[in-house]
C-alpha positions in Angstrom: 16.0 -69.0 98.4 16.2 -67.2 101.6 17.7 -64.7 99.8 15.0 -64.1 96.9 12.9 -64.1 99.6 14.4 -60.7 100.4 14.9 -59.4 97.4 11.2 -60.2 97.1 10.3 -57.9 100.7 12.8 -54.7 99.9 9.9 -53.2 97.7 7.6 -54.1 100.2 9.7 -52.2 103.2 10.2 -49.2 101.0 6.2 -48.8 99.9 6.1 -49.0 104.1 8.2 -46.2 104.7 7.1 -43.9 101.9 3.5 -44.6 102.5 2.1 -40.8 104.4 3.7 -39.2 101.7 2.1 -36.3 99.6 -1.4 -34.4 100.3 -4.7 -36.7 100.8 -7.7 -36.7 98.9 -11.2 -35.4 100.5 -13.9 -37.8 100.1 -18.0 -36.4 99.9 -20.2 -39.5 99.5 -21.9 -41.7 102.3 -22.9 -45.3 102.4 -21.5 -47.2 99.4 -19.9 -45.3 97.5 -17.4 -41.9 97.5 -16.2 -39.7 96.2 -12.4 -38.5 95.9 -11.1 -34.5 94.6 -7.6 -35.4 93.8 -6.0 -34.3 89.8 -2.4 -34.2 88.3 -1.2 -38.0 88.4 0.3 -39.7 85.7 1.0 -42.9 87.6 -1.2 -45.0 90.0 -0.2 -47.0 93.5 -2.6 -49.5 95.4 -1.0 -51.1 98.6 -3.3 -53.2 100.2 -6.4 -55.8 99.4 -8.4 -53.6 97.4 -9.0 -53.4 93.5 -8.1 -50.6 91.0 -9.3 -49.7 87.3 -8.1 -47.1 85.8 -9.5 -46.0 82.7 -8.5 -43.2 80.1 -10.2 -40.3 80.0 -10.8 -36.9 79.9 -10.7 -35.1 83.4 -9.6 -36.8 86.3 -12.0 -38.6 88.1 -11.7 -41.1 91.8 -14.6 -43.1 92.8 -15.0 -45.8 95.0 -17.5 -48.2 95.9 -18.5 -50.9 98.1 -18.9 -51.4 102.6 -19.4 -48.4 104.3 -16.8 -49.1 107.2 -14.0 -49.9 104.7 -14.4 -46.8 102.5 -14.4 -45.2 105.3 -10.8 -47.1 105.8 -9.5 -45.8 102.0 -6.0 -43.8 102.4 -6.1 -41.4 98.9 -3.8 -39.2 98.5 -1.1 -37.1 95.3 1.8 -37.5 96.0 3.8 -35.5 93.3 2.8 -37.1 89.9 1.8 -40.7 91.9 -1.8 -41.6 92.8 -1.5 -43.7 96.2 -4.5 -45.9 96.9 -4.0 -47.6 100.5 -5.7 -47.8 103.8 -5.6 -45.8 106.7 -3.2 -47.4 110.0 -2.4 -49.4 107.3 1.3 -51.1 109.0 -0.3 -54.0 108.9 -2.8 -54.7 105.7 -0.5 -57.1 104.5 -1.7 -59.9 107.7 -5.7 -59.2 107.0 -7.9 -61.2 105.6 -11.0 -58.2 105.5 -12.7 -58.3 101.9 -11.3 -54.8 99.6 -13.8 -52.4 97.5 -13.5 -51.3 94.0 -11.5 -48.6 93.6 -12.8 -46.3 89.9 -9.9 -43.9 88.4 -10.2 -42.1 85.2 -6.9 -39.6 84.1 -5.7 -38.2 80.6 -2.6 -40.3 81.0 -1.1 -43.6 82.5 2.2 -43.4 82.6 3.1 -45.9 85.7 1.4 -48.8 87.6 2.4 -50.1 90.8 0.9 -52.9 93.3 2.2 -53.4 96.9 -0.2 -56.4 98.2 -2.9 -58.2 97.5 -4.6 -56.5 95.7 -5.6 -56.1 91.7 -4.9 -52.7 89.8 -6.3 -53.1 85.8 -6.3 -50.4 83.0 -7.1 -49.6 79.6 -3.9 -48.3 78.6 -0.4 -47.1 79.0 1.9 -44.8 77.2 5.4 -43.2 77.4 8.3 -44.5 79.1 6.0 -47.0 81.7 7.0 -48.4 84.9 5.0 -51.5 86.2 6.0 -53.2 89.5 3.9 -56.1 91.6 5.7 -56.6 94.7 3.4 -59.4 96.3 0.6 -61.2 95.3 -1.4 -58.6 93.4 -1.8 -58.5 89.7 -1.4 -55.7 87.2 -2.8 -56.1 84.1 -3.0 -53.6 80.6 -4.7 -54.5 77.8 -2.5 -51.5 75.2 0.2 -50.1 75.8 2.2 -47.9 74.3 5.6 -47.0 75.4 8.8 -46.5 74.3 10.5 -48.0 77.6 8.7 -50.7 79.3 10.2 -51.5 82.5 8.2 -54.5 84.0 9.1 -56.5 87.6 7.9 -59.2 89.9 8.4 -59.4 93.2 6.9 -61.9 94.4 3.9 -64.6 93.3 1.8 -61.8 91.4 1.2 -61.5 88.0 1.5 -59.1 85.4 -0.2 -59.5 81.8 0.2 -56.6 79.3 -0.4 -56.2 75.4 1.2 -53.4 73.3 4.2 -52.3 71.9 7.8 -50.4 73.0 11.0 -49.9 71.8 12.5 -51.3 74.7 11.2 -54.2 77.5 13.5 -54.6 80.7 11.2 -57.6 82.6 12.5 -59.2 85.7 11.0 -61.7 87.9 12.6 -62.5 92.1 10.0 -65.2 93.1 7.0 -67.8 91.5 5.0 -64.6 89.6 4.9 -64.5 85.3 4.5 -61.9 83.2 2.3 -62.9 80.6 2.9 -60.5 77.4 2.1 -63.0 74.6 -0.1 -59.7 72.6 3.4 -57.9 73.8 6.2 -56.8 71.1 9.2 -54.9 71.5 12.5 -54.9 69.4 14.6 -55.4 71.8 14.7 -56.9 75.5 16.3 -57.3 78.6 14.8 -60.7 80.6 15.4 -61.6 84.6 14.0 -64.2 85.9 15.2 -65.9 89.8 12.9 -67.8 91.0 10.5 -70.2 89.4 8.7 -67.1 87.4 8.1 -67.1 84.1 7.8 -64.5 80.6 6.1 -64.9 77.2 6.3 -62.2 74.8 7.8 -61.5 71.4 10.8 -59.5 70.7 11.8 -59.0 66.9 15.1 -58.1 68.0 18.4 -59.0 70.7 17.6 -59.4 74.2 19.5 -60.5 77.0 18.1 -63.4 78.7 19.8 -64.4 82.7 17.7 -67.4 84.9 18.6 -68.6 88.0 16.3 -71.6 89.3 13.9 -73.2 87.5 11.6 -70.1 86.4 11.7 -70.3 82.4 11.5 -67.3 79.1 9.8 -67.3 75.6 10.5 -65.5 73.7 9.3 -65.3 69.6 9.4 -62.8 66.5 12.5 -64.0 65.4 14.0 -63.2 69.3 18.4 -63.4 68.7 18.7 -64.9 72.7 22.2 -64.6 74.6 21.4 -66.8 78.0 22.9 -67.0 80.7 21.6 -69.6 83.8 22.1 -71.4 86.7 19.8 -74.0 87.9 16.4 -76.3 86.1 15.2 -72.5 83.9 14.9 -72.5 80.5 15.2 -69.8 77.5 13.2 -71.0 74.4 14.0 -67.5 71.4 12.8 -68.2 67.6 
């Protein structure tokens, strides 16, 4: 169990070391709303306790609403092709109980999303070679994902919910988080669980499943599973 905790914390350490990369987006507005001049990104990275809603649209837009004092602490920046959403002086954000604010993002195409901390990220759609990850207790939801390769990973207790389809699904869980992909279909899958987390999905072809601990994998759609496991966890394939 101690090894699982160390594995789960590694992404958090990486997030801290990379946070201040990129160019900060300048905010405008007062009171309970802000706008940020940020364009040219294809993925969104959320760190901390805030919530992000991503919608597909022709033009880029990043706005935020909530308590004015909290809005002033937002650190929103573009690092390469990634929009990073977090807090200024955020080295101890994982320990705070401060109420979060809501950030609204409009972008032409979402190709990846990540959450580190206790915040929630929801997106209406995603596409391409898509990577979605959680480190911590936050949640990530994608309404419709049309991907070539879908890479979903959890380190901690957060949950991922996704619907849509992909040619290949790669899913990994380290901890107690769950991947609810019951409305998601893939031609093939590679599933790894270390801990008590679980996954549900539809797989129409070959699936490799590795379980260490009490986690469960439920793969429907005629999945042909090759299973290795240590512990009480189960793989149900049909």
